[in-house]
Structures are given as C-alpha cells and as structure tokens.
KOLKOL-792268 format. One record per atom (N, C-alpha, C, O, CB): residue in one letter; x, y, z. Coordinates in steps of 0.02 Angstrom, whole numbers, plus 50000, padded with zeros to 5 digits. Glycine has a CB too. Layout:
<rs>
AXYZ ...
</rs>
This chain:
<rs>
M500254993649995 M499954999650001 M500565005749984 M501145005250002 M499614999950076 K500305010949950 K500525016649956 K500245023549983 K499645023149970 K500665016949907 V500365030150015 V499865034250020 V500415040249992 V501025040349991 V499455034550099 T500145042849981 T500385050549945 T499945056749982 T499895061749947 T500165050749849 T499675056950035 T499335063050068 T499485061750141 T499835056950156 T498485063650054 E499225065950187 E499425064150262 E498645060750284 E498565056350327 E499715072350317 A498215063450250 A497535059850249 A497595052050248 A497535048250296 A497115062050183 Q497775050350170 Q497615043150156 Q498245039950202 Q498195033850206 Q497615040950062 L498815042650236 L499145039350273 L498695037750363 L498765032250389 L499855043750268 A498355042350391 A497985044050438 A497385039250426 A497235035750474 A497875051450439 E497135038850389 E496615033450371 E496965025050359 E496745019750381 E496235036250294 A497475026150325 A497755018250313 A497975013850392 A497945007750404 A498595019250258 I498165019450436 I498425017350503 I497665015950557 I497595011450599 I498995024350534 R497195021350540 R496485018150569 R496125011650562 R495785007850596 R496005021750550 D496375012150496 D495775005850473 D496314999650461 D496134995450420 D495225007950383 A496994998650495 A497334991750481 A497164989150539 A497124991850595 A498144991450465 Q497034981850518 Q496944976750565 Q497504971150605 Q497484967150651 Q496544973450530 G497954973650559 G498564968950595 G499324973850596 G499224979750581 G498704960450539 P499884972450609 P500384975450593 P500504979850511 P500274978950455 P500804970150605 L500964984650537 L501054988850472 L501904988150458 L502284987650506 L500774997850486 S502114988150405 S502744986750395 S502864993350381 S502494994250333 S502934981550347 I503184999350393 I503135005450378 I503725008750347 I504155011150384 I502935008450430 T503765008850280 T504425011450230 T504275017850208 T503735020750207 T504575006850159 G505005020350185 G504985025350139 G505055022750076 G504625019950041 G505435030050150 G505835024550060 G506415022449997 G506375014850016 G506285011349967 G507385026450002 G506405012750052 G506415007050079 G507515003350076 G507824998050075 G505695002250022 T507655010950074 T508635010350068 T508915006850144 T509505005450155 T509115020950062 R508365006050192 R508755004750256 R508434999150277 R507905000250308 R508765010450311 P508614992650269 P507964986150284 P508434983850350 P508694978350354 P507794977850204 V508494988650397 V508734985850457 V508424984150520 V508024988550536 V509134989250473 G508444980050554 G508034974450596 G507344970450581 G507184970250522 G507884977550654 R507094968650608 R506454962050598 R505854967650567 R505864973250594 R506104956950696 S505384966650519 S505064969050502 S504444964550466 S504554960850419 S505404972950478 F503764965750498 F503314962550479 F502764964950482 F502644969050526 F503304958050499 G502234962750431 G501604966150437 G501284969450360 G501714969850317 G501734972150494 T500954970550351 T500784975350288 T501134981550251 T501144986850281 T500244977950304 P501324981250207 P501844985650178 P501654992850186 P501074993850168 P501964984050105 L501834995950199 L501405003250186 L501925009850166 L502175014050204 L500945005450265 E501985009150104 E502535014650106 E502235022950091 E501705024050063 E503135012450043 I502595027050111 I502455034350120 I502605036750062 I503165034350049 I502805037950173 A502445039850022 A502805042449981 A502385051849955 A502305054649901 A502865035749919 I502195054250040 I501935061950023 I502685064650027 I503065064250076 I501285066150087 A502825068149953 A503265070849921 A503325076249899 A502895078749863 A503345068549889 G503865079149916 G503805087449873 G503875091849941 G503575090949994 G502845089549821 I504495098549919 I504575103649951 I504075109349955 I503895112949909 I505085105249932 S503875109550027 S503255113950046 S503345120450063 S502865124050075 S502895111450099 L503815121950065 L504175127850088 L505065127350111 L505395123750148 L503725129950152 Y505195132650070 Y505985132450070 Y506205142250076 Y506035146550035 Y506305127649976 E506525143050124 E506535151050126 E507375149850134 E507545146850185 E506015155950200 P507855151850092 P508585152450095 P508845158350156 P509245157550202 P508845154750016 G508525163050139 G508665168550176 G508545164450251 G509065164450284 G508145175550155 A508165162150272 A507945159850346 A508335152050375 A508445149750431 A507015158550341 L508465149850315 L509115143050314 L508475139750341 L508705137150391 L510055142850375 T507795137950340 T507465132850341 T507125128550279 T507405129750225 T507085134650379 M506775125450277 M506605120750236 M506145115350267 M506315111750314 M507195118150210 V505335115150227 V505035109450247 V504765104650172 V504575106550116 V504405112050300 A504825099050196 A504705094250153 A504215087950186 A504175086250245 A505385092050130 G503835084850118 G503565078550134 G504175073450155 G504755073850135 G503145075950070 A503865068050205 A504275062550213 A504465059850175 A505005057250191 A504135058850240 G504245058250107 G504165054850070 G504675056850000 G504805053749949 G503485054650069 T504905064450029 T505545068149944 T506065065249958 T506385065250011 T505845078149931 P506175062349905 P506835059749881 P507415064549917 P507375070649912 P506875060149794 L507915061549952 L508465064649980 L508785069749927 L508875075849934 L508955059150003 A508955064949864 A509425067749800 A508835073949794 A509135079349791 A509565061149713 E508205074649791 E507955082149781 E507995087049814 E508155092349786 E507455082949776 I507865086749882 I508165090349925 I508825092849929 I508935098849940 I508095087949967 E509335088349920 E510025090849908 E510095095949852 E510315101649857 E510485085149894 A509875092849795 A510055097249741 A509815105149751 A510185110049743 A509725094249676 A508965105349776 A508735112249785 A509085115149837 A509065121249836 A508015112949798 L509495111949894 L509865117449928 L510555116649890 L510865121849900 L509925116750015 A510895112749855 A511515116449830 A511355123149763 A511755126849735 A512065109649797 A510605122449757 A510685125749690 A510495133349750 A510285138149716 A510015122549604 E510515134349796 E510615141349837 E511405141549886 E511625146649911 E509845142049899 G511675136149889 G512335135949927 G512115133549992 G512335136350042 G512745143149931 Q511715128849998 Q511665127050064 Q511745118750068 Q511905114950022 Q510955129950093 R511575117050141 R511525110350145 R511325108850197 R511215112650244 R511995107250135 L511235100550196 L510995098750282 L511335098450306 L511785095850273 L510695093850309 P511575100050384 P512115102550428 P512445094850446 P513025094450466 P511795107450500 F512025089050436 F512115083450462 F512535077450414 F512785072450439 F511435081750481 E512565079050343 E512815076450302 E512615067750309 E512905063450341 E513495078850308 P512065067350271 P511575061450293 P511645055050243 P511405054850186 P510755064150291 A512025049850275 A512295046650207 A511845041050183 A511425038650221 A513045043650216 L511925038650110 L511555034850084 L512015026150108 L512575023750099 L511465037749998 W511375024050141 W511585014350150 W511355012450109 W511555006650113 W511355009050208 G510945012550054 G510675007450018 G511215001249995 G511254995150006 G510355010949959 P511685007249950 P512175001049914 P512544996949968 P512614991049954 P512825004549861 V512834999450040 V513184992350067 V512674989550099 V512874984250123 V513814992850120 L511944990550114 L511494986350153 L511074981850105 L510614978550126 L511024990850196 G511294981850028 G511194977649976 G510424980949950 G510104976749918 G511244969050001 A510084987449958 A509404987049958 A509424992049895 A509904995849886 A508984988950030 A508784991449848 A508884997349798 A508345002549819 A508045002249872 A508804995049715 G508265006949774 G507925012649799 G508195020649811 G508755022949803 G507725010449856 A507655023349829 A507955030349832 A507755032549893 A507145032949904 A507755035349777 S508195034249937 S508175035949996 S507885041950011 S508095046549977 S508695035650017 T507435043450054 T506865048250064 T507095051750132 T507405049050178 T506075044150070 I506815060150128 I506895061850194 I506735059750253 I507105060250302 I506765065650199 G506105056950253 G505805054450303 G506135047750330 G506045046550390 G505155053750283 G506365045150308 G506965038550310 G507585039450340 G507935034950364 G507195036150241 V507785047250339 V508335049650347 V508165048750426 V508425044550463 V508525056750311 V507575054550447 V507445056150499 V507125049350571 V507165050250632 V506975061650473 A506895044050540 A506605039950560 A507195035250594 A507215032650650 A506165037550509 A507675035250542 A508365030250568 A508935035750581 A509515034650565 A508705023650498 N508735041950612 N509245048250639 N509935045850598 N510415044350633 N509385048350741 V509995045650534 V510535045950494 V511025050950507 V510855056650490 V510345046450434 S511595050250532 S511885056650518 S512785054150504 S513125049650529 S511715062750593 G512935059250453 G513725055350430 G514245060050444 G514025064450481 G513835053350342 P514855061050431 P515415063150453 P515495070250503 P515875070850551 P515745063550396 R515045074850475 R515025081550497 R514645080350565 R514655084750609 R514675086750443 R514365075550571 R514205076150653 R514415076250708 R514115076750761 R513985073450671 I515285075550689 I515605078950775 I515695087750760 I516005091650797 I516685074650803 Q515425089050713 Q515515097950702 Q514695099150712 Q514565101450768 Q515885101350604 A514255098350678 A513425100250685 A513135096450701 A512555096250681 A513055102050637 G513305093050731 G512625085950783 G512295082750720 G512405084050661 G511695090750848 A511905078650743 A511445073250740 A510875076650689 A510705082550682 A511155070750820 C510675071050660 C510015074950620 C509615077250647 C509305082250628 C509635071950581 R509475073350713 R508855075550752 R509085083550778 R508605087450783 R508675069450824 D509695086150794 D509965092150806 D509705096750751 D509505102250770 D510705091750812 S509675095750694 S509465101450643 S508575100150625 S508295103050579 S510025100550561 L508295096350662 L507535094050665 L507115100150695 L507155100250757 L507435086950717 I506795104450673 I506415109350717 I505755108850708 I505395112250745 I506585116150706 G505385103750648 G504695101450670 G504465094050638 G504765090550597 G504165107150647 V503985093250662 V503875087850615 V503015087450609 V502675091850635 V504265080350647 R502755082750577 R501995079650559 R502135072250577 R502685069650577 R501705080650469 F501675069850589 F501625062950602 F501045058750619 F500595060850656 F501985062050645 V501045052350592 V500085049750621 V500325044350683 V500845041050679 V499405043450535 D499995044150722 D500325039550761 D499825032850765 D499325032350729 D500505042950833 G500005028250810 G499715021750793 G498955022150805 G498695016550803 G500045015850836 R498485027450817 R497685029650833 R497525031650764 R496925032450751 R497535036550893 G498035032850709 G497655036350661 G497705044350656 G497585047750606 G496995034550674 D497875046350713 D497665054950737 D498495058850687 D498995055650668 D497685056550870 A498425063350683 A498845068450652 A498995070750705 A498545071250747 A498615073350602 I499845073250724 I500135074650758 I500775082150755 I501375080950750 I500265068750765 K500615086750758 K501125091350748 K501715093750811 K501515094550869 K500725097150726 S502385094650795 S502735094350852 S503225100350831 S503455100250774 S503065086850869 G503355104850868 G504055111950835 G503575116150778 G502965116850769 G505025107150772 G504175118450747 G503735123750679 G504265124750638 G504765121250645 G503375132450699 R504235129150596 R504685129550526 R505195136050549 R505485139850510 R504115131550442 V505205136150618 V505675144250630 V506155139950694 V505905136650739 V505015153850672 M506755140850686 M507135139750747 M507035141250819 M507295138250867 M507595142250738 K506575146950821 K506325149750880 K505665146250913 K505345147450965 K506195156850865 N505595142150869 N505065139750924 N505135134950964 N505355129450948 N504535138150902 V504925136751027 V505125132151085 V504445130151137 V504435129251198 V505755136351131 T503895129951087 T503265128251122 T503235120251124 T503445116551080 T502615131651083 G502925118251185 G502425109351175 G503075105551194 G503505109151219 G502025105951070 Y503205099151187 Y503515095151192 Y503965093151126 Y503805093451067 Y503125091251215 D504465091351151 D505035089351083 D505035083551067 D505425079051084 D505785090251093 L504485083251026 L504295076151001 L504815076650926 L505165071750915 L503275074950985 A504835080350895 A505315079350836 A505975075350848 A506215071350809 A505525086150811 R506235077150916 R506875072250914 R506695066550957 R507205063250968 R507585075650942 L506215064050985 L505975058850981 L505895054950943 L506165049450941 L505665059150993 L505395057750897 L505295053350813 L505945050150763 L505935045850719 L504945059650755 A506665055550799 A507115054150757 A507445048850782 A507705050250836 A507475059050742 G507565042350760 G507985035550771 G507345033550788 G507575029650830 G508665034550828 S506925032850791 S506205028950828 S506125022850760 S505735018150768 S505285035950839 W506415023450710 W506265017350657 W505495018050654 W505245012750674 W506545008850685 G505035022250636 G504525021650623 G503885016550688 G503375013350677 G504705019250554 T504255018250755 T503845012050801 T503545017750859 T503415016250917 T504495004250846 L503485023650834 L503165028350872 L502715030250822 L502155028350838 L503595034050902 G502715033050767 G502405035550732 G502625036250638 G503195035350615 G502345040850771 A502135037650606 A502335037550531 A502305044850516 A501815048450516 A501825032950480 L502975046350503 L503195053350488 L502645056150410 L502395052250369 L504205052850468 S502585062550409 S502345064250339 S502465071950330 S502145075650292 S501545062250328 E502945073450367 E503185081250353 E503765082350419 E503725081350480 E502385087750358 V504275084750376 V504835086650406 V505185094250404 V505275096950349 V505225082350384 A505335096850454 A505705104250438 A506275102950466 A506385098650509 A505395111350468 F506815108550429 F507455107350455 F507765115050466 F507495119850439 F507895102450403 K508245115650501 K508735121950497 K509125118550448 K509085112350441 K509175124850569 L509515122450411 L509955123750377 L510775126950375 L510855131150419 L509635125950356 L511375125650334 L511775129650349 L512185129950282 L512305124650253 L512105127750411 P512395135850255 P512755135850210 P513515132550195 P514065131750221 P512715141050204 A513085131450129 A514005126250102 A514405128350098 A514445134050075 A514215122950044 A514965124450119 A515775127250114 A515805127750040 A515545124649993 A516465121550149 P516235132850045 P516565133349966 P517155128849957 P517235126749899 P516855141049948 A517505127349993 A517995123349982 A518275118750031 A518365122150082 A518425126649963 Q518435113150040 Q518685109150070 Q519375105550063 Q519555105150004 Q518285106350068 A519735103350099 A520445098750112 A520455094250151 A520215095150207 A520985101850135 T520795086250126 T520955083650175 T521655081250224 T522155079250194 T520685080450160 V521655081350243 V522465078050284 V522455070150281 V522045067350319 V522555080350385 V522815066650246 V522885059150254 V523395056950291 V523965059350289 V522945055950196 L523245052850322 L524025050850379 L523855043450372 L523315040550384 L524065054350487 D524405041250351 D524575034650346 D524845030550415 D525385029950444 D525075034650291 L523995027750425 L524245021150513 L523785016650495 L523385017550448 L524035024150621 P523795012550521 P523365006250539 P522585009350589 P522525014350624 P523975000050595 A522115004050573 A521675007950601 A521795007950668 A521635013250696 A521055006250586 G522065002950709 G522045003050781 G522435008350816 G522385009750876 G522264996950804 A522875011250767 A523065016950801 A522965025050778 A523315029950791 A523705015750808 A522355024550739 A522125029650711 A521845033250753 A521995039150748 A521765028550665 P521355031250809 P521135035650852 P521445039150886 P521135044250900 P520845033950882 T521865038850905 T522395043750946 T522515049850902 T522515055250932 T523185039850962 A522615049950837 A522905055150784 A522495059150788 A522525065250793 A523015053650712 L521905054050784 L521115060650750 L520935062450809 L520535067150808 L520225057350702 A521085060550864 A520875063750936 A521365071750952 A521225076150993 A521105056751007 A521845071450914 A522335076050896 A522115082450858 A522125088450872 A522795072650858 A521925079050808 A521605083950759 A521005086350779 A520905092350770 A521485081050695 L520505082750809 L519725086550855 L520225091250899 L520265096850873 L519055079450922 A520515090950941 A520615095450992 A521055101150987 A521225105551027 A520795092151041 S521205099850925 S521805105850879 S521015112250880 S520435110250874 S522225101550751 P521235120150892 P520835124850864 P520695125750800 P520455131150782 P521005129450879 Y520825120450755 Y520795120650666 Y520025119150650 Y519875120050591 Y521335113650624 D519585117250689 D518835118750665 D518925112450612 D518895113250551 D518635127850628 V519055105650647 V519005099450593 V518165098150587 V517815099150636 V519465091250626 S517855095950523 S517345093550516 S517245085850490 S516775083450458 S517105097750485 G517675083750508 G517725075550485 G518195073550506 G518675077450501 G517745073350417 A518365065550546 A518885063250571 A518795054650562 A518475051650605 A518955066350645 G519055051450513 G518865045550517 G519525040850490 G520075043650491 G518195044950479 W519475034350469 W519885030750462 W519395027150375 W518805026050365 W520045026250544 L519895026350339 L519685020450270 L520245015050241 L520785017350222 L519495025250195 P520145009050237 P520365002850216 P520965006050159 P520715009250113 P519684997550183 G521555005450160 G521795008450091 G521785013750083 G521835015550024 G521535007050040 T521715019950146 T521865025150138 T522275029450185 T522735033450175 T521415026950125 G521935026950246 G522035027650335 G521825033350350 G521375035950316 G522765027350369 A522045035950393 A521735041450441 A521675046050391 A522025045550341 A522155044250507 I521055052950403 I520795057050373 I520415060750405 I519995059450448 I520585055250332 V520605066450375 V520345073750427 V520305080350362 V520715081950318 V521155076450508 R519635082950379 R519355084750333 R519395091250385 R519365091150447 R518725080750299 L519475097950333 L519365106250364 L518895109350284 L518975106850228 L520435112050384 E518535113850299 E517975115750245 E518015124850262 E518275126650315 E517025110950265 G517875127650235 G517855135450239 G518055139550176 G518065137950117 G518325137750294 L518125142350191 L518535148950143 L519115146550106 L519485144150149 L518875155450190 A519435145850038 A519855143150026 A520545145950054 A520925141350069 A519765142549968 A520735150750063 A521215152350107 A521195150350178 A521715149250210 A521265158350104 S520705149950200 S520715146750269 S520855140850282 S521135139250334 S520215147050297 V520645135650225 V520595129150222 V521435125650197 V521565119650195 V519935127750168 R521845130350182 R522315130550137 R522855131950215 R523335128150219 R522205137050063 Y522775136150263 Y523105138450318 Y523185129950361 Y523645125950368 Y522575145450360 R522365130550386 R522315123650414 R522415119150404 R522435115450453 R522005121950423 A522575115750330 A522615110050319 A523515108650318 A523775103050325 A522155108650255 A523805113450310 A524325112950328 A524415113950394 A524935110750406 A524645116050295 Q524215116550451 Q524295118750530 Q524145109350532 Q524655106150525 Q523565126450579 V523565105650539 V523365100150528 V523885094750507 V524035089950542 V522905101150486 R524155096350439 R524645091650425 R525185090550475 R525365085050494 R524925093250366 M525505098650502 M526185096450541 M525935093950608 M526305090050638 M526775102950554 L525405095450634 L525295093650709 L525145085250690 L525275081650738 L524545098650755 L524915081950636 L524805076250634 L525545070350618 L525585064350633 L524245076450586 E525995074350586 E526555071350549 E527135067650628 E527595063550621 E526995079350489 R526935070350683 R527175064450722 R526935057550720 R527265052650740 R527095065950782 F526305057250694 F526095051250708 F526165046850653 F525855041550654 F525495051450729 G526645048950592 G526645048450532 G526665050250468 G526385055750460 G526475047250531 P526895047450411 P526885053650366 P526125054750334 P525655050850325 P527465052750304 A526185060650322 A525405063150304 A525185067750251 A525345073550266 A525135066350356 R524875067350197 R524955071050142 R524245077450144 R523765076550181 R524965065250074 I524275081350113 I523605084250092 I523335083550027 I523625085249976 I523605090650101 E522825081250030 E522265080049982 E521465086249966 E521035088550004 E522015072750015 E521605086849888 E521085093349882 E520535090349843 E519955089649863 E521405100549840 D520815088249775 D520505089449719 D519985081449735 D519425081249710 D521105090449641 G520205075949775 G520155072349799 G519745070749853 G519425065549859 G520535071949800 S519765076249900 S519385076049964 S518675073049972 S518515068550010 S519325082549984 A518265076649924 A517715075849938 A517515066049924 A517035063049948 A517335081949893 A517905063749891 A517625058149854 A517855053649908 A517545048349914 A517885056649775 L518475055249959 L518545051450016 L518005052350080 L518065048850130 L519225052950036 W517505057050075 W517205058350125 W516385054750113 W515975053250156 W517295066150135 Q516325053950027 Q515825050250013 Q515785042650021 Q515335038650034 Q515725051649958 A516575042250007 A516725034650020 A516585031450091 A516235026550106 A517455033550007 L517035036350136 L516715034650207 L516065037750230 L516115037550291 L517185036650260 R515625039650220 R514865041750232 R514585036550218 R514265034050265 R514535047350194 D514585032450147 D514205028150130 D514555022950146 D514395018350109 D513985028550072 V515015021150187 V515535014850213 V515655009750139 V515615003550136 V515065009250289 T515855015550074 T515985011850011 T516435005450022 T516435001249977 T516325016649961 P516735004650066 P517265000750037 P517014991250065 P517314985950060 P518145004550076 F516344993050094 F516054985750120 F515424984850068 F514964980950081 F515764985650213 V515444989150006 V514784986149947 V514904981849944 V515484980249954 V514624987749880 G514384976749926 G514704970749894 G514934965049925 G514934959349903 G515194972349864 R515114967049977 R515514961050027 R515184956550059 R514614957850080 R515874963550082 D515484950150070 D514964944550106 D515204945550171 D515804946050187 D514994935850082 G514884945650193 G515004945250297 G514404947250335 G513914946050300 G515654951750335 D514244949950395 D513934953350423 D514164960250442 D514704961250469 D513784950150464 L513764964750428 L513784973350455 L513744974450495 L513184972850514 L513444977950444 W514084976950541 W513864979850622 W514214986650604 W514594988850560 W514254974950706 R513844989350667 R513894996150661 R513924997550754 R513464996850794 R513164999850608 L514624999550765 L514625000850833 L514775007150851 L515225010050820 L515004996850865 S514385010950914 S514385016350926 S514835017150985 S514615013951033 S513785018250930 V515315020050997 V515875017451048 V516195025851076 V516235030851040 V516605011450997 K516365025251143 K517095031651152 K517525030751125 K517925026251138 K517455033051211 P517575035651073 P518235034551042 P518955031651059 P519365028351027 P518345039351029 G518955034351121 G519615029751161 G519595023751183 G520015021251221 G519835032151219 D519115021151161 D518925015151186 D519115009151119 D519225003051120 D518085015951211 A519075014951056 A519005010750993 A519845005550976 A519834999750957 A518795017450921 P520235008150983 P520735005050963 P520784995951022 P520994990551002 P521425011750972 G520604997051066 G520374987951117 G519934987051082 G520034981451058 G520074986851208 I519264990151055 I519064985851015 I519064982350941 I518944976550924 I518734987051025 I519214986950912 I519584984650840 I520104978750841 I520214974650796 I520014990850810 A520404979150902 A520934972750905 A520654967750926 A520894962350910 A521524973050947 R519894967850980 R519514963550981 R519284959850929 R519374954050913 R519154965451006 L519024963750910 L518704962750832 L518874959350793 L518524954750773 L518694967050794 G519444960850773 G520194956850717 G519684956550669 G519394951150667 G520684947250738 C519524960150636 C519094964350572 C519424969150523 C519914972650535 C518554968950602 E519074968750467 E519064974250439 E518544981450467 E517944980450467 E518934971650376 V518664985050478 V518394989350499 V518484997550461 V519044999950453 V518584988250561 V517905000750444 V517995007950434 V517745012150478 V517185010850499 V517765009850378 L518105018450504 L518065023150559 L517725029050548 L517905032150498 L518665024950579 D517275031450580 D517045040850591 D517015041250636 D517015036150671 D516435044850571 W516975049550671 W516645050650714 W517395052050769 W517445053450829 W516065044650725 G517855051050718 G518625050650770 G518675045350808 G519115045350850 G518725056350827 G518325040950803 G518485031450812 G517885030050863 G517925025250902 G519445028450858 G517385034150863 G516725033650903 G516195028850857 G515735025550882 G516395041950917 L516385029150768 L515925025550742 L516305020150723 L516695022150679 L515535028550692 I516385014650734 I516455009150701 I516055004750651 I515565002150679 I516575006550739 W516105003250590 W515774999350547 W516224993050540 W516734994350506 W515615003150481 A516194986450563 A516484980750577 A516244976550517 A515634976050517 A516304978050648 L516514973850472 L516294967650432 L516474959850452 L516954956350438 L516564968550365 M516084959150478 M516044951450509 M516114944750467 M515914944450409 M515354950550541 P516384939850496 P516164934050469 P515454931650473 P515174932550527 P516524929650494 E515034928150416 E514334927850447 E514014923650500 E514074917550492 E513984926850403 G513644926150560 G513544923650607 G513994924750656 G514114920650701 G513444918450595 T514294930750651 T514664931850707 T514384936850761 T514114942050741 T515284933950685 D514414935850821 D514124939550851 D514754945250890 D515174943750932 D513654935150893 A514624951150863 A515044956250869 A515204959050947 A515754960250973 A514744961250826 R514434959650979 R514534962551034 R514914957351079 R515334960051116 R513904965051059 A514864951451084 A515164948551118 A515934947451119 A516314946251165 A514874944451115 Q516044948251046 Q516994950251006 Q517174956151065 Q517584955751110 Q517034955450890 A516714961951047 A516964967551054 A517074968451142 A517494972251168 A516484972751015 S516674964751171 S516594965651236 S517444964751267 S517874960851247 S515994959851265 P517484969751321 P516984974051343 P516844984051322 P517304987551300 P517124972651416 Y516484985451330 Y516344991251290 Y515694995751319 Y515144994151342 Y516214988751215 T515985001351308 T515245004551322 T514885010751257 T515115015851231 T515365009251405 G514335007551251 G514065010551180 G513665005651156 G513525000651189 G514635012451124 H513445006551092 H513105002751069 H513274997551002 H513804997050971 H512665006551065 A512784994750994 A513174989550937 A512414984750891 A512064980250913 A513854982150997 S512414988050826 S512124985650802 S512064983150741 S512434985850700 S511884987450813 L511574977050712 L511804971550661 L511374975250589 L510784973450585 L511484961850689 M511534978450553 M511494982650485 M511334978550459 M510724978050454 M512014986150450 R511814972650425 R511594967050372 R511904961650404 R512404962050441 R511844968050291 G511514955150386 G511734949950401 G511114944850436 G510524946450436 G512304951750442 A511314939850459 A511204933350479 A511144931450553 A510774927250579 A511694929850454 A511644936350583 A511604933450669 A511064933450702 A510554936650689 A511984936950718 E511164929050757 E510644928050796 E510594932050838 E511084935750838 E510604922950820 G510014933950898 G509994938350926 G509734945950895 G509694947450835 G510524937650948 A509584950350959 A509354955150953 A509844961050889 A510454961650888 A509274956651028 V509444963950851 V509844966050808 V510044974350826 V510474977950801 V509494964750740 F509554975850881 F509774982550913 F510064982350983 F509764979251028 F509194987150916 Q510534985050992 Q510914983951082 Q510184984851124 Q509764989351124 Q511674992251117 P510224978151161 P509634977851202 P509614985051255 P510104988751258 P509674970251246 E509064986351291 E509274991851279 E509144991651391 E508604990251415 E508744997551205 P509614992851424 P509414992951519 P508874992051528 P508464994651490 P509514999151565 A508654987951587 A507864987051603 A507384995051619 A506774995451615 A507844981751681 P507875000951638 P507495006951668 P507255009751598 P506665011151589 P507995012751720 V507895010751536 V507645012551484 V507225008251435 V507055011251383 V508095014851461 A507015001651441 A506714998051400 A505954997951422 A505514997251380 A507044991651395 A505764998851510 A505275002651520 A505015007851499 A504425008251481 A505285003451556 L505615014351497 L505255020751484 L505065019051392 L504505020451369 L505845028851504 S505545016451355 S505365014051284 S504535012051279 S504115015151247 S505865006851265 A504435005851322 A503875002751323 A503415007751328 A502985008951285 A503824998051371 G503505011451390 G502935017351408 G502725020051354 G502145019551335 G503165023151451 L503295024151315 L503055027051259 L502935023351203 L502715026551155 L503405031451244 R503035016751196 R502455014651132 R501835015251154 R501455018751120 R502465006951104 A501675013351192 A500915010751245 A500705019351228 A500115019351211 A501075007351367 Q500915024451228 Q500635030851224 Q500625031551135 Q500055032251113 Q501135036851270 F500885031451111 F500965032951033 F500635028250983 F500355029450929 F501705032951015 D500765022451017 D500445015050969 D500245010751027 D500595006451054 D501115009850913 P499495012951046 P499305008851092 P499235001251073 P499394996851113 P498745011351114 R498894999350984 R498864993650981 R499414991050948 R499354986950902 R498354992250959 G500014993150972 G500704989550939 G500634989250870 G500834983650854 G500854981850963 I500434992750817 I500434988650753 I500964992750712 I501144990150660 I499664988050713 L501254999450731 L501675001250694 L502604999750688 L503045002350723 L501495006850703 N502674995550642 N503354992550638 N503494988450703 N503964989850741 N503924998250628 P503134984150713 P503354981450782 P503794976150783 P503714972150736 P502804979250821 G504414974250839 G504754969650827 G505414973850784 G505964971250773 G504284963850792 R505264979750766 R505724984450704 R506564985050759 R507154984050744 R505184995750682 M506324986450810 M507054988950852 M507054981950906 M507354982050960 M506964998750907 S506714976850888 S507154971550939 S507684967250929 S507914963950976 S506784967050962 
</rs>
C-alpha cells in the first residue's frame, strides 16, 4: 500500500487490522519487520526560505531532490546524511523521512550535530491514526514537547512521519583532507589530536587502503592554512599529505561505507567512546571503517559472528545492520530504559501496529 497524502496515511493506520511495515524508499532494511507494507510517498518541498535557512518537505521526498534544491542556493543539510542503500544491498531512493526515522548522521556530526539536532519540526500520524504536529518552521519555536527529536531514530515505531522541517547551513566553498598513513588501531589517537586542535575539523575517520583522514572546510585561504597546520600537527604520528581534488570522494566513501559494498559477511555498526576504539578494533579482529574520530566503527564480520560478544567489554551501542547473526538486531536496552521505551510505545501506538519488532 502506498500513500501520497497525510489524510491517506491517517486512514490507512486507523483502518489497519494488524501490524504495518512502514517504509519510505526502502534503502535501510535494518531490523526485523513484518506486517502489511505501508509506503509513505508524501513528496515535495512545501516551504524553502534560503534567507531564513529553513526547509519543510514531505517525508517521502527523495533525499537527492532536497540536496539538489539546497545546492542550487549554496546551502546544505548540516548533518551530511549517508546513503546506506548500496552497502545494505537495498535498491531504491533514500527519502528524507527515512533519514529522520533512522537519525542518519554522517561525518559532519562531530561538528554540526546529528540529524535530530537540525530537526525543528515534524508532522506524523500515531498508532491511533491521529495526525500530530510538533515544533514549527522557524528555529525560535520552543513551545510544547520536543517530539521531533523523539521521533528521530525511532525507526517508525512511535509514528509514521508525514512532514519534516529542518534548519540549514551554508555550504562550504572549499575543503581539503589531511591523509595520514596509519593502521586502524592507531588512528583514533591521531584523530583525537586533530579534533582537539583549534582548526575547526569537520570530519575525522579512517578508510581501508587510505588511512586516517581529517577534513577542513570553509573559505579557500582558511582551508589551506588550517590543512597545513593539521598536517604538521599529525606528522608526529606518521607520514601525512594534503588531498584537495580528491577530498570530496574520500568523505563520500566514508559516509556511505563504500569499502564494504558488495562484500560478504555481517555488517555491524558500533557507537563507542573514541578512546575505547583501539581495544575494540583489536578484539574484533576484522576489517573496519572508522568515523567520528573513532567513535563510530563499521565492522565487517564473518557471517553469524556476534560482534557484541567479541568487542566486549565496551560502553556504547552495537547494531547488526546487515546479516543473519542471531539475537537482537539493536543493542538491548537496560531495564529502566526499556521500561521507558515500552511506556512511550504504549502512548503513541497502543495497538502495537507500527513496525512491531523492528527495534528488537
């Protein structure tokens, strides 16, 4: 079933006789999902005010359409959303509602915050079929409960998004990347040094076959100066160079986890303390991609491997993004948090029909 208006979405949920599997573009098939498929195709940019740095769009609007409209005005989504479809083996076009539902945040998260931090308002339909609005279309809106941030990362289990509103940022006119020849386990220490510097780093990660990478963005003269300073700072860890022409391609590969596209094995995503990353990488003993200064680890494990058990002990979250390993797909919640989550689902979805089991 496909819906193209909020009224149709509300009717479909009200009339549902059983579980609904809510999707957008279908590019993030993470977690267990069952029930009648319900595709949200409420598309179109309903408001874009470049001067106010705000945009409102239907949840089913393709992400590519939104990014093209912003690029034409020299603007961008602050959180650099990733395209997970290829690495997860899913066809289709990513939608902005799917980005919000999964709280997808790319390398620039360390500087600009996560997807939920740029979200200033949402419209959604709850499990009763009622349309609800939270937040507004301007950044100064502070009334009511902040349901927008609650919906971000809920994977459609609390409500079906129909509209989202974002604050925006100007696009950087220039960028450069300092590339450091280091193994993955040694990278977090060097990345931490770059992030602690005064040079306004907008990305810090590690790519197989490339090494540690640190991004600088802004005006061309400023980028050149800061890149040179970061290079000198990092050369105590190993040979470093500055990449300008190929900089954007490196960050796209990191953002979309391109090194693991089409590769066999289970794909895990671990969000941990950056300082714990070297030990976790050693215990995992597999190929990795690092982002957020080592705070985000993408691990390609042999099929059926429990990355949580192998990475322990660690503080953070580990999710099975692709594969057939047994057990919970998302990190099991501590009992007090699980009780809060169950209470929220009971309030927003009393019949338990919205993506049931998706986050188990």
